[in-house]
C-alpha positions as CSV (number, residue, x, y, z in Angstrom):
1,M,7.0,-36.2,32.0
2,K,5.2,-38.8,30.0
3,W,1.9,-36.9,30.3
4,L,3.7,-33.6,29.4
5,G,5.0,-35.2,26.2
6,I,1.6,-36.5,25.3
7,A,0.0,-33.1,26.0
8,W,2.7,-31.3,23.9
9,L,2.1,-33.8,21.0
10,V,-1.7,-33.2,21.1
11,Y,-1.0,-29.5,21.1
12,I,1.2,-29.7,18.0
13,I,-1.4,-31.9,16.2
14,C,-4.3,-29.6,17.0
15,L,-2.3,-26.4,16.1
16,S,-1.1,-28.0,12.8
17,I,-4.6,-29.0,11.8
18,W,-5.9,-25.5,12.5
19,I,-3.2,-23.8,10.5
20,I,-3.3,-26.3,7.6
21,L,-7.0,-25.8,7.2
22,Q,-6.4,-22.1,6.5
23,K,-5.0,-23.3,3.1
24,R,-2.2,-20.7,3.1
25,A,1.1,-20.9,1.1
26,P,3.0,-24.0,2.2
27,V,6.1,-22.0,3.3
28,S,3.9,-19.7,5.4
29,T,2.0,-22.7,6.9
30,L,5.2,-24.5,7.8
31,S,6.8,-21.3,9.2
32,W,3.8,-20.8,11.5
33,I,3.8,-24.4,12.7
34,L,7.5,-24.4,13.4
35,A,7.5,-21.0,15.1
36,L,4.6,-21.9,17.4
37,A,5.5,-25.5,18.1
38,F,7.8,-24.5,20.8
39,I,5.4,-22.1,22.5
40,P,3.2,-24.6,24.4
41,Y,-0.5,-23.6,24.3
42,G,0.4,-19.9,24.0
43,G,0.8,-20.6,20.3
44,F,-3.0,-20.8,20.0
45,I,-3.4,-17.3,21.3
46,I,-0.7,-15.9,19.2
47,Y,-2.0,-17.4,16.0
48,H,-5.6,-16.4,16.9
49,F,-4.6,-12.8,17.1
50,F,-1.7,-12.4,14.7
51,G,-2.0,-15.2,12.2
52,P,-3.0,-14.6,8.6
53,Q,-6.7,-14.0,8.3
54,K,-9.3,-13.3,5.6
55,L,-12.1,-10.8,6.0
56,K,-15.5,-10.9,4.5
57,R,-17.3,-7.6,4.5
58,Q,-20.2,-6.1,2.6
59,Q,-18.7,-4.1,-0.2
60,F,-20.3,-0.9,-1.3
61,R,-20.1,-1.7,-5.0
62,R,-23.8,-0.9,-5.4
63,L,-22.4,2.6,-5.8
64,L,-21.5,1.5,-9.3
65,S,-25.2,1.3,-10.3
66,R,-26.1,4.6,-8.6
67,T,-23.4,6.8,-10.2
68,A,-21.8,7.4,-13.5
69,L,-19.1,4.8,-12.5
70,K,-20.8,1.7,-13.8
71,E,-19.6,1.8,-17.4
72,H,-17.3,4.8,-17.7
73,S,-16.9,6.0,-21.2
74,D,-13.2,6.3,-20.5
75,Y,-12.8,2.5,-20.8
76,L,-14.0,2.0,-24.3
77,Q,-12.3,5.2,-25.5
78,L,-9.0,4.2,-23.9
79,R,-9.2,0.6,-25.1
80,N,-9.5,1.8,-28.7
81,H,-6.8,4.4,-28.3
82,I,-4.3,2.0,-26.8
83,L,-5.0,-0.7,-29.3
84,A,-4.4,1.8,-32.1
85,A,-1.4,3.6,-30.7
86,S,0.8,1.3,-28.7
87,T,3.1,-1.4,-29.9
88,H,2.5,-3.0,-26.5
89,S,-1.3,-2.7,-26.8
90,Q,-2.2,-6.4,-26.2
91,E,0.0,-6.6,-23.1
92,L,-1.3,-3.4,-21.7
93,M,-4.9,-4.4,-22.2
94,Q,-4.3,-7.8,-20.6
95,L,-2.9,-6.1,-17.6
96,A,-5.8,-3.7,-17.4
97,N,-8.3,-6.5,-17.9
98,M,-6.8,-8.5,-15.1
99,I,-7.2,-5.6,-12.7
100,R,-10.7,-5.0,-13.9
101,T,-11.7,-8.6,-13.5
102,T,-10.3,-9.0,-10.0
103,T,-11.3,-5.7,-8.6
104,G,-14.1,-4.3,-10.7
105,F,-12.0,-1.1,-11.3
106,P,-11.6,-0.4,-15.0
107,L,-9.1,1.5,-17.0
108,T,-9.8,5.2,-16.6
109,T,-8.0,8.5,-17.1
110,A,-6.3,11.3,-15.2
111,K,-6.2,14.9,-16.4
112,S,-3.0,15.6,-14.5
113,L,-0.4,13.5,-12.6
114,K,2.0,15.3,-10.3
115,L,4.7,13.6,-8.3
116,L,5.2,15.1,-4.9
117,V,8.5,14.4,-3.1
118,D,8.9,14.5,0.7
119,G,6.7,16.1,3.3
120,T,7.1,19.8,2.6
121,E,5.8,19.5,-1.0
122,T,3.2,16.9,-0.2
123,F,1.7,18.5,2.9
124,T,1.6,21.9,1.2
125,A,-0.3,20.5,-1.8
126,I,-2.8,18.6,0.4
127,L,-3.4,21.6,2.7
128,D,-3.9,23.8,-0.4
129,A,-6.4,21.4,-2.0
130,I,-8.3,21.1,1.3
131,A,-8.4,24.9,1.7
132,H,-10.1,25.2,-1.7
133,A,-12.7,22.4,-1.2
134,T,-16.3,23.6,-1.2
135,H,-18.4,20.4,-1.0
136,H,-16.5,17.6,0.7
137,I,-13.1,16.4,2.1
138,H,-12.4,12.7,2.6
139,L,-9.2,11.5,4.3
140,E,-8.1,7.9,5.1
141,Y,-4.7,7.3,6.8
142,Y,-2.8,4.6,8.5
143,I,-0.9,7.0,10.7
144,F,-2.4,10.3,11.8
145,D,-0.4,11.8,14.6
146,P,-1.5,14.6,16.9
147,D,1.8,16.4,16.3
148,R,2.5,19.7,14.5
149,I,1.4,18.7,11.0
150,G,-1.5,16.6,12.4
151,T,-2.7,19.5,14.5
152,R,-2.4,21.9,11.6
153,L,-4.4,19.6,9.3
154,R,-7.0,19.0,12.0
155,D,-7.5,22.7,12.6
156,L,-8.0,23.3,8.8
157,L,-10.6,20.5,8.7
158,I,-12.4,22.2,11.7
159,Q,-12.4,25.4,9.7
160,K,-13.8,23.8,6.6
161,A,-16.4,21.9,8.6
162,K,-17.6,25.2,10.1
163,E,-17.9,26.6,6.6
164,G,-20.3,23.8,5.7
165,V,-18.0,21.4,3.9
166,K,-18.6,17.8,4.6
167,V,-15.5,16.4,6.3
168,R,-14.9,12.7,6.9
169,L,-11.7,11.4,8.5
170,L,-11.0,7.6,8.7
171,V,-7.8,6.4,10.4
172,D,-6.4,3.0,11.3
173,G,-7.1,1.9,14.9
174,I,-3.5,0.9,15.6
175,G,-1.5,3.1,13.3
176,S,-3.3,6.2,14.7
177,S,-3.6,5.0,18.3
178,R,-2.0,8.2,19.5
179,L,-5.2,10.1,18.6
180,K,-7.1,10.7,21.8
181,N,-10.5,12.0,22.5
182,A,-9.3,15.4,23.4
183,F,-7.8,15.8,19.9
184,I,-10.8,14.4,18.1
185,Q,-13.6,16.2,19.9
186,P,-13.0,19.7,18.4
187,L,-13.5,18.0,15.0
188,L,-16.8,16.4,16.0
189,R,-18.1,19.7,17.5
190,A,-17.4,21.5,14.3
191,G,-19.6,19.0,12.4
192,A,-16.9,16.7,10.9
193,R,-17.2,13.0,11.1
194,F,-14.5,10.7,12.4
195,A,-14.0,6.9,12.6
196,F,-11.4,4.3,13.5
197,F,-10.7,1.4,11.2
198,H,-10.5,-1.8,13.3
199,K,-9.8,-0.1,16.6
200,P,-8.8,-2.8,19.1
201,H,-11.7,-3.7,21.3
202,I,-12.8,-6.4,23.7
203,T,-15.2,-7.8,21.1
204,Q,-12.2,-8.8,19.0
205,L,-11.3,-11.5,21.4
206,I,-13.7,-13.6,19.5
207,K,-12.8,-12.4,16.0
208,P,-9.5,-10.6,16.2
209,L,-8.8,-8.0,13.5
210,V,-5.6,-6.6,15.0
211,N,-3.6,-7.9,12.0
212,L,-5.9,-6.4,9.4
213,R,-4.9,-2.8,9.0
214,T,-5.8,-0.1,6.5
215,H,-2.4,1.0,5.2
216,R,-4.1,3.3,2.7
217,K,-3.3,7.0,2.4
218,I,-6.1,8.8,0.5
219,V,-7.2,12.4,0.3
220,I,-10.1,13.5,-1.9
221,C,-11.4,17.0,-2.3
222,D,-14.8,17.6,-4.0
223,G,-14.3,14.4,-6.1
224,L,-12.0,16.4,-8.4
225,V,-8.5,16.1,-6.9
226,G,-7.0,13.1,-5.1
227,F,-3.8,12.1,-3.4
228,T,-2.3,8.8,-2.5
229,G,1.2,7.4,-1.9
230,G,3.6,6.7,0.9
231,L,3.3,9.7,3.2
232,N,1.4,9.5,6.5
233,I,0.3,12.5,8.6
234,T,3.2,12.7,11.0
235,D,6.1,15.0,11.7
236,Q,8.4,12.0,11.0
237,E,7.7,12.7,7.3
238,D,8.2,16.4,7.5
239,E,11.8,17.6,6.9
240,R,10.9,21.1,8.1
241,V,10.5,19.5,11.6
242,Y,13.1,16.6,11.5
243,E,16.4,16.8,9.6
244,Y,16.2,13.0,9.2
245,A,12.5,12.8,8.2
246,Y,11.5,9.9,6.0
247,H,12.2,10.4,2.3
248,D,9.0,9.6,0.5
249,T,6.9,10.1,-2.6
250,H,3.2,10.9,-3.2
251,L,0.9,11.4,-6.2
252,Q,-1.6,14.1,-6.8
253,L,-4.1,13.5,-9.6
254,T,-7.2,15.0,-11.1
255,G,-9.8,13.6,-13.5
256,N,-12.0,10.5,-13.5
257,A,-9.4,8.4,-11.7
258,V,-10.4,10.3,-8.5
259,H,-13.8,8.7,-8.7
260,W,-12.3,5.3,-8.0
261,L,-10.3,6.6,-5.1
262,Q,-13.6,8.0,-3.9
263,L,-15.2,4.6,-4.2
264,I,-12.4,2.9,-2.1
265,F,-12.8,5.6,0.6
266,M,-16.6,5.2,0.7
267,E,-16.4,1.4,1.0
268,D,-14.0,1.7,3.9
269,W,-16.0,4.5,5.5
270,L,-19.3,2.7,5.5
271,Y,-17.6,-0.4,6.7
272,A,-15.9,1.3,9.6
273,S,-18.2,4.1,10.6
274,E,-21.7,4.2,12.0
275,E,-22.9,5.9,8.9
276,K,-25.0,3.5,6.8
277,E,-25.4,5.5,3.6
278,I,-24.2,8.6,2.0
279,P,-27.0,10.8,0.6
280,D,-26.7,12.9,-2.5
281,L,-24.1,10.6,-4.1
282,A,-24.0,12.4,-7.4
283,N,-22.2,15.4,-5.8
284,Y,-19.4,13.1,-4.8
285,F,-18.8,11.9,-8.4
286,P,-18.8,15.0,-10.6
287,I,-19.0,14.4,-14.3
288,Q,-15.7,15.1,-16.0
289,S,-14.3,14.8,-19.5
290,S,-11.6,12.2,-20.2
291,G,-8.0,13.1,-19.5
292,P,-4.8,12.3,-21.5
293,Y,-3.2,9.9,-19.1
294,P,-4.4,6.2,-18.9
295,V,-4.4,5.0,-15.3
296,Q,-6.0,2.4,-13.1
297,V,-6.7,2.5,-9.4
298,I,-5.9,-0.8,-7.7
299,P,-7.4,-1.6,-4.3
300,S,-6.3,-4.8,-2.5
301,G,-6.8,-6.3,0.9
302,P,-7.8,-9.4,2.8
303,D,-11.4,-9.1,1.6
304,N,-10.1,-10.0,-1.9
305,E,-8.6,-13.4,-2.4
306,W,-6.8,-12.5,-5.6
307,E,-3.8,-10.6,-4.0
308,I,-4.1,-8.3,-7.0
309,I,-1.1,-5.9,-6.2
310,H,1.1,-9.0,-5.8
311,R,-0.2,-10.2,-9.2
312,I,0.4,-6.8,-10.8
313,Y,4.0,-6.7,-9.6
314,L,4.6,-10.2,-11.0
315,S,2.9,-9.3,-14.3
316,M,4.8,-6.1,-14.8
317,I,8.1,-7.8,-14.0
318,Q,7.4,-10.7,-16.3
319,R,6.5,-8.2,-19.1
320,A,9.7,-6.2,-18.8
321,R,11.9,-6.0,-21.9
322,K,14.4,-3.2,-21.0
323,R,14.3,-2.1,-17.3
324,I,12.7,-2.7,-13.9
325,W,13.5,0.0,-11.3
326,L,12.0,-0.9,-8.0
327,T,12.0,1.3,-4.8
328,T,10.6,0.0,-1.6
329,P,11.3,0.5,2.1
330,Y,10.5,-3.1,3.1
331,F,11.9,-5.7,0.6
332,V,10.8,-9.1,1.7
333,P,10.0,-10.8,-1.6
334,T,7.7,-13.8,-1.9
335,E,9.1,-16.8,-3.7
336,A,7.3,-15.8,-6.9
337,T,8.5,-12.3,-7.0
338,L,12.1,-13.3,-6.2
339,F,12.0,-15.8,-9.0
340,A,10.5,-13.2,-11.4
341,L,13.1,-10.6,-10.5
342,T,16.1,-12.9,-10.9
343,S,14.6,-14.3,-14.2
344,A,14.3,-10.8,-15.6
345,A,17.9,-10.0,-14.7
346,L,19.1,-13.3,-16.2
347,R,17.4,-12.5,-19.5
348,G,19.2,-9.2,-19.7
349,V,16.7,-6.7,-18.3
350,D,18.2,-3.8,-16.4
351,V,16.9,-4.7,-12.9
352,R,17.7,-2.1,-10.1
353,L,16.6,-2.2,-6.5
354,L,16.7,0.7,-4.2
355,V,16.1,0.1,-0.5
356,P,17.0,2.0,2.7
357,R,20.3,1.3,4.3
358,M,18.5,0.9,7.6
359,S,14.7,0.8,7.8
360,D,12.7,1.3,11.0
361,S,12.8,-2.5,11.5
362,R,16.2,-4.2,12.0
363,L,14.6,-7.6,11.4
364,V,13.1,-6.5,8.0
365,T,16.4,-4.9,7.0
366,S,18.3,-8.0,7.7
367,A,15.7,-10.2,6.0
368,A,16.0,-8.1,2.9
369,R,19.8,-8.3,2.9
370,S,19.6,-12.1,3.1
371,Y,18.3,-12.0,-0.5
372,F,21.0,-9.7,-1.9
373,D,23.6,-12.3,-2.9
374,E,21.1,-14.4,-4.9
375,L,19.7,-11.3,-6.6
376,M,23.2,-9.9,-7.5
377,Q,24.4,-13.3,-8.8
378,A,21.5,-13.1,-11.3
379,G,22.5,-9.6,-12.3
380,V,20.3,-7.4,-10.2
381,R,22.0,-4.1,-9.1
382,I,21.1,-3.0,-5.6
383,W,21.5,0.4,-3.9
384,E,21.0,1.3,-0.3
385,Y,19.7,4.8,0.4
386,H,21.5,6.5,3.2
387,G,21.0,9.6,5.3
388,R,17.3,9.3,5.8
389,M,14.8,6.4,5.9
390,L,13.6,5.7,2.4
391,H,9.8,5.2,2.4
392,S,8.9,5.4,-1.3
393,K,7.0,2.6,-3.0
394,T,7.3,2.7,-6.7
395,I,8.2,0.6,-9.8
396,V,9.0,1.6,-13.3
397,V,9.0,-1.1,-16.1
398,D,10.3,-0.1,-19.5
399,H,8.7,3.2,-20.5
400,H,5.1,2.3,-20.4
401,Y,4.3,0.6,-17.1
402,S,4.6,2.3,-13.7
403,M,3.0,2.2,-10.3
404,I,3.0,4.2,-7.1
405,G,1.0,3.7,-3.9
406,T,0.9,2.4,-0.4
407,A,2.0,-1.2,-0.8
408,N,5.4,-2.4,0.3
409,F,7.2,-5.3,-1.5
410,D,6.4,-7.8,1.2
411,S,3.8,-10.4,2.1
412,R,2.0,-8.1,4.6
413,S,1.2,-5.6,1.9
414,F,0.4,-8.4,-0.6
415,R,-1.9,-10.4,1.7
416,L,-2.9,-8.7,4.9
417,N,-3.1,-4.9,4.6
418,F,-5.7,-2.9,2.9
419,E,-3.7,-1.0,0.2
420,V,-4.2,1.2,-2.8
421,C,-1.9,1.8,-5.8
422,I,-2.1,3.8,-9.0
423,A,-0.9,2.0,-12.2
424,A,-0.2,4.2,-15.2
425,Y,0.2,3.1,-18.8
426,G,2.3,5.4,-20.9
427,P,5.4,7.5,-20.5
428,R,4.1,10.3,-18.2
429,L,4.3,8.7,-14.8
430,A,7.2,6.4,-15.9
431,E,9.3,9.4,-16.7
432,L,8.5,11.2,-13.4
433,L,9.3,8.1,-11.3
434,S,12.5,7.2,-13.3
435,D,13.8,10.7,-12.9
436,Q,13.2,10.5,-9.2
437,F,14.8,7.1,-9.0
438,E,18.0,8.4,-10.7
439,C,18.0,11.4,-8.3
440,D,17.7,9.1,-5.3
441,L,20.7,7.1,-6.5
442,A,22.8,10.2,-5.9
443,C,22.1,9.7,-2.1
444,A,22.6,5.9,-2.2
445,E,25.5,3.5,-2.2
446,R,25.6,0.5,-4.4
447,V,25.9,-2.8,-2.6
448,P,29.1,-4.6,-3.6
449,F,28.9,-7.9,-5.3
450,N,31.0,-9.6,-2.6
451,R,29.7,-8.3,0.6
452,H,32.1,-8.7,3.5
453,I,30.1,-9.4,6.6
454,G,31.0,-11.4,9.7
455,L,29.5,-14.7,10.7
456,P,27.2,-13.2,13.4
457,Q,25.7,-10.9,10.8
458,K,25.3,-13.7,8.3
459,M,23.6,-15.8,10.9
460,F,21.2,-12.9,11.9
461,E,20.3,-12.3,8.2
462,A,19.7,-16.0,7.6
463,T,17.5,-16.2,10.7
464,A,15.6,-13.1,9.8
465,R,14.9,-14.7,6.4
466,L,13.1,-17.6,8.1
467,F,10.5,-15.1,9.3
468,S,9.9,-13.6,5.8
469,P,6.5,-15.2,5.4
470,L,5.4,-13.7,8.7
471,L,6.8,-10.2,8.2
């Protein structure tokens, strides 16, 4: 027994040193140490494969010097327009500059912004854009299932590839693990190109990447029209197939902003695929005139230490003067975002939170509810969406900041996943998202200030909260 005690102590010391040297947030570091301390030796394996990791990869930003993207005329035009027209000009430009400094993605414009709600509307728009493509079609998805909508989309891609359109499909190795060779081969035979992002492989025993997923959903057709948002390619998001399909939102946009979605896709494609370069780049970035809507594409992931989407949420919340309307399927706030939300409510901002009554993870749902009492005491009003699983990821701040994309309001999206969001400056997207928020409240029930739950549920929520840094 004595030697077992010594061995366990050595294990704890070695594990603690390893985790501490990662220089993560103190709460996350302590959570990992405590969680793994009682898993003798197996904790090393768990942390090796599932612990927080950073990723260094060769970014394809040399595209910036080989296309019209390097210094887009949009930026200077927009800067002067915003400074001249907006009472919030300085704050807007500070936010835009922070994104540009940390990501290299400047303020740009969209010619059109269209909010798509649920699978029927979203899949119809995507299939229509793909059907009209003449040069290239690029798709990147976390989940691409070989079900009805997945097969329909695949068959359309096969048709377009046979017509000579360049088709590239990139999917996450775990999220799209249901895709088998028999489903993929017809695409390849038609001339399309396909790749998995971090597909689990024996070589990852040395450098595991199982925890680093592309959570992005991107479609680009001819460099002219782009899509991103919450919807994956799965019948679970198609209400024509399932009565209780996820309730979700997506964004369709045109204009120069599509170029920056294109850049994100190309970086991911050249990283994950066997293709080393993409010839004839100019045809992937068609020259366009500026549009009326100031927007900014925001990529984030473990290859960028700045946690930019996390920072943008914080900056928007801190800048709020009238309202913050946040919709998220997974609400597991960091200490910083929790403090920002409660501070905003305490200073009189109309803070509203819309979450699903029951997400697809009971642990996450319970962890989220563990924060409700603190939020409501500060003045935050909370609604739980019922009937279907709410999967939208949006925020509206006042009437001039808004964001939609793939990132959930949790540490995994802030720190581990590869995500993409669209930030918009001005009333256009803010109005679309706030109208949808109010529409969704009709299918939601407000959480009462004094929740009556039993001791077992209180205990489960409190325990789930302990795992918040790991979720």
